[in-house]
N, C-alpha and C positions, 0 to 999 in steps of 0.2 A: 503494500499500500504506500502511495507516495504522501509526501506531507500536506500537498495542497488538495488533492483529490481524497473524497471520502469514500463511503460506501456508495453513493450515489452522485458522483460528481463533485464540483466545486461548488460550496454553499457556502453563505455568510450573510451577514448584515450589508446591504445594498449600500453604495456609496460610501463605504467605510471598509470594509473587507474585499467586496465585490463591486469594484469601480468600473467605470467605463475603460479606463486604460488597461486593467486587468482582461476585461472581455475582450478587446481589440487584440492583445496580444495573444490571449488562446487562442482566438480564430485563426490566426497568422500563422502558431505553431501547428494547430491541428489541419490547418492547410496544407501541410506538408503529406498528409495521409492521403491526399484526394490527387489523380491523376492530373495532368495538364489538359485544360479545358473542361475539367470536372464540375459538379454542381454539389449545393449543399442546401438543405430544406430547413429553415428556421421555424420555431413555434415557440410560443409563451404562454404562461398563463394569466390571470386578470390582474398582477400585482401592479402598484403604481410606478415602480421602478422598471417594470418591463420593458416600455418603448425606448427608455433610456438605454438599456443594456441589448435590446434589440439593433438598434442604430449604430453602436459601436460594435458589436459581432458582427453584424452583415457588411460593415466599412472595412473590417480586419479582414475578412473574407474577399471581399471584392477588390481590395488593395492587392492582395497575394493571388489575382486572378482568376479566383474561384467565383464562377455564376452564383447568384443567391434566389432562392425562391421563399419569399414570407408566406407563411401561412396564417399567420395573425395569432389571435387568441385560441387555442385547441388543446385539446386533452394530450398529455404526453405519449400515449400510445398511439395516436392518430401521426405522428411523426414516424413513428416504426413503418406504419403503413404506407403512408405518403412518399417514403423513400424507394419503395419499392413500385408505388404506383407511378411514380415520376421517374424510374430509373436513375435516381439519384445517387453519389459515392459517399454522401454522408449527410448526419442528420445533427440537428442542435436543437435543445428543449432549455428556454429559459424559465425556471421554476424551481421552486424550494418545497414543491409536494404539500406536506403538513406543515410545515414552518409558519411562524408568524407573519402578517403582512410586512415588515420592516426587513425582512429575510428575502434574499433571491439565490438562484443558482444557474448553474451551466451544466449540463450534460449532454454527452455526444454519442451518435449511434453509426454503426458502420453501414456498408451498402445493402446487407441484410437484413437491417433494421433492429441489429441485436446492440446493447451497451458494449462501449469499447472493453476489451479486457484491460488489466492492469498494467501490463506491459506497454500498450499504447497511451494510458495515461502517463505513465512514467516518461514516455520518449515526448509528448507534449509539454510537460512539466519542465523537463531537461531543455527543451529548445526555446522556453519563455525569455531567458535572458538575452536572446538575438545573436547577432544581428540577422534581421528579415532581409531575404531579398524581394524587393516589390516587383509587381508584374509592371513591363512597359506600359500597359494600357490598362485601367480599370476594368473589372468586369461587371456583369449587370447584376442589378437589384431590383424584383420583379415581384408584384404579389401572385400568389397562386390561385388560380381559377377555381371556384367552388370547392376548395379543400373540404370544408366542414361536410358538405352534402354528400361528397363521395365517399368521406369516413362513415357517415350515417349509413349510406349504402352498402357498405361492408359489413358494418354491424348487425344490420337487419338480414343480409345475407349470410350471416353465419349460424342462422337457423336452420339445421336439416330435416327436422320432422316436418311434411307437407301440410299436417292441418293444425299445426300451433296456432290457437286464437285466445288471445288475453281479454276479450270482451267479457265484461262482469267483474273484472279485477280490478281492486281498486289499490293504487300504489302511491305512498308517498314518497317523494324524492327530495333530498337534500343536497344541493350541488356546492354548498360551502362557499359559495359566491365567486366561485371559479370557474376552471374550463371547460366543464361537463353541462354548465347550465344551458347554454344555445343548443345542445345536441341531445342529451339523455330524454327529456319530455318528449322530444320530437320521435326518438326510437321507440320509446315506447306506447304512445300515441300511435303510431304506424302498425304497432302489433295487437291495437284494440284495447289498451288498457285505460281505464279512466286514471287520470294522473294529478295529484295534489302536490302543487310544487312549494317548495322552500330554498330560498336563497339562490335563486336560479339567475340573478342579475350578475354579470361579471363586476364585481365590485373589488378592486384592489385594496381598498383601505379595510375590507371587513373579512377578505379571504381567510378562512378557518377560526375566525374570531368566534367562539360560542356556538359553531355550528360545522356539519359535514360528519366524516368518520371519527374524528377525536372527539366528539361533543356528542354522544347519541342520545343524549336525554333530549334533544331538540326534536329529532324524529320519532323518537318512542311518544314524546307526548302527544304528536301530531297523529300518529297511527291510532292512538287510543280517543282522541278528539274525533277523527273522521271514521272511526269504526273501519280502517283499512284492512286489506289483506296482508299487506306488507309494506315494510319502509326499507328504502333504500339511501344509504350515506357515502358520499363520494369524499375524497379529499380535494385539496385546491386543483391539483393537476391530472386528475381523474384517474391515476394507475392503480387507484386501490378501491374497493368497495367493501362495508360492513352491512350486514341485514337486521331489522327488527321485525321479528314476526308479529302476528296479529294479536298475539298473547303477551307482547312486552320481552318476547325472549330476543337477546341478542345473538346470532349466527356470525361468528368469524371466520377469519380465512381457514383455519384449521377443519372448521365443520364443514367450510365449503367444499375443501379439497375431498375431504371423506364422504361427502354426501354425493360427488361426482364420481369418484373411484368405485364406490359400492354399486352405483347406478350403472357403470361401464361393466364393471366385474360382472353383475348379475345378468348382462345381456351380452356377455363374451367379447367386449369390446375394450378391455383394458389389457393391451398387448404392446409392450410386455407388462408383466405385473410388476410395475415399479412405479413409485410416487416418491417425489422429492420435496423436501422440507429444508427447514433450517433447524439449529440447535435451539432455537426458541419455541418449536412446535410443540405442542402439548402432546404427553406421554399417553393421553387418550386417544388421541389419534392415531398414534403407532400400533396402539394394542388392538384398536378396532379394526386396523388393517391386517396386521400380521396373522392374526387368528384365521384370516381369510386367504392366507398364504400369498399376501402382496408384502414384496421388499418395500421398507422406508428407507430412503438414503437421506441423511442430514448434513447439509453444508452450512459454512458461515453464515452470519447474517448478511442480508442483501439479495435482492431479486435478480440480481445479475451473478451472481453465485449459483443460485437456483437455476436460472436459465443454461448455463454452463454444464451445469451437471446433467439436468434433462437431456440436451444434446449428446453427452458422452453416454449415457444409459439409454437413450432412444426413448424416453420417458415422456408421456402424452399430457400429463397433469403434474404440477407441482406450484409450490408458492410459500407463502408467510401467515404467522396468524393476524398480522395488521391489514390483510385483505389483499395484498399482492397475489395474484393467481395465474399461473401462466397454462394457456390452452394450446400447445405447441402445434396442433393443427391447424389454427387459426393467426397465431402472432408468436413472435419470438419474446414478447414482453408482457408484464402485467397490465391487464387492461380492466376497469373497473367497469364500465358499462357493458363490454362484451362478457364480462364473467356475470352478471345480472342477467343478461339475455340467456346465457347456455343455464343458467339455474332455473329460470321460468320454462325454459323447455323441457329440462328434467323432471320438474315437479307436474307439468302437463303429461308428459309420457307416464309418469308412475301413478297420475289421477290421485295426488293426494297434496298436501302443502308442505312447504320448505321447514316448517317446524316438526312436523312428522318426522321427515326424512333426518334432521339434525338430531333427532333423538337416537338414532343408530350409531351416533358419533359422542358418545358420554366423554365429557372432559374432565380431569382432573383439578381441583383447586388450585389458584395460583395467586400469588401476590408480587407486585413491582413497584418500584421506586425508581426516580430520577435524582441522582445526588449532583448538582452543578459544582463543576470544577474546572479551573482553567486550563489543566494539562491533564485531560483524562486519560492519554495513554500512559504516560508515564505513571500516574497514581495507581491504575489497574496493573502494573508490571511490577509493584513494590512488594517486597518479602511480607511485609506487616498484612497487607490484603489478601495475600494467600493465604497466611495463618487465619485471618478472619474466616475466607471462605471454608478452609479446611475445618474449624471449628463448627461453623453453622451444618454442614455436611453432618459431622459427627451427631451433632445435636437431632438431626432429623432420623438417626437410626437406621437408613437404609430405606425409609419410608418417602423418599421424594429426591428432588435435586435442587442446585445452587448455581447460578449463572451470575458472574458479575463481569462486566464487559466496558468498554469505554465506548461512547456514540460514534457512528462513522459521521453524523451529520450535525452534531451540536455538542457545545463545552459540557459535558454530561458523563457521570458513569452510570450505568444502568443495571438495575438490580432484577434479578427474575426469581422467585422461590416456588417450587411445584412440591406438593405434598398430598397426602390423602385427606387432610382437613384443613379446612380453611384457617380455623385459629392457629396451627402451626404454622401454615404459611405466614399469616399475617405478623407472628411473632418473631419468627426467625428473619422476616424482610425487615422489620422495624430495629431487630438488633444490629444486622449488616449495616444500615443506613446510618445509625448512630457511630458505629466504629469507623465507618468510612469518613465521616465528617470530623470525627476526633484525629485521623488520619491525617486528613486535609490540613487542619488546624497545627499538626506537629511539623508536619513537611513544610508548611509556609513560614513557621517560627524557627526552623532549622536555615532555611533560604536567608531569612531576615538576617541570623546572626553568622551567615558565611560557612555553615557546616554541612550545607547538603547541596 
């Protein structure tokens, strides 16, 4: 992992860490991956800083001789689709996903629509100091025609059952004031559903604020108020979705993967019998699948890692509990709207609701905590932290597991505890958080005295 790129591209506060100058330099460095006369597609979410960074990124590519197609505000997975649809050589998305409005990010996709691998990101970062060889003539910058319409057609075309009709189904959708707002309602209505819209306006000052997949209480309340059959909550850039059933039950990415895998398994369509998840995926998912002869492969956190393992193993389904789910037959990256469409298709084929299907994937209790830290990688690597984890694992007595890891997108150390009782999870998680905060204080004090 490079020092600038995290688990999902470059991310940080706009105009402080992520400046126009950095965006232009990233574009010029990434242009080295594009053949002469090549083309890049750029999309963004609704953040206020998006147009500024879009202009800088486009200028960087054009000055390096790479033609630029601007897709405007559009979900991240749409760029993966458009790269192939336009036969482009590279894609770039300006988004900080589920982060707050003041943040932004840049991530790149290759000509197959896959996120760049770590070695390619390392090469881009190594090239940042320059010098850059500018093209004799600037390349073109043009708006793409009907980008959102073409992507919406791709999503509706992903339905493989001929008789799927969602008429009579009431669905609440929360688009987090982000990139899915102009598209998700259209797609669901095209399939016949009655749609209740929440936060579908593309408002860069409100993206992810008290709404979307990180604040399910909003969509849950609306499902109850409207007596809806289902709630869908997307994040700001639309590469993930979480669901709320008519009874108010959360259906996360692990259960989505389990629903899909078991449905395909029942119909002889899960070939090979492999599902890819991350180290954070609930053990309940693994138990539900392995008892049916399905191999569960775990990767480090990040949907890029999941995608690479899926390619290596030929897996058709994989993802993360956060709602990043990859349907390999349709796309090489996580796609929230596509996931929702495929789940609704499965519920139609199974002639039941998604809450009933989710009960087939019982999850273990979990507790999580984020501990703010200026240097999360360094903190997580300290021996004292390893000792804290070891003590916590002993306290679980073989009844669960502990994960303490630095965030790849924010200055945080993330704690996850999984056990057979919620009280044990909560207690262990609180003890770990207190221990980490104490260690942060010790490290800061030692550094101030010049001892660390």
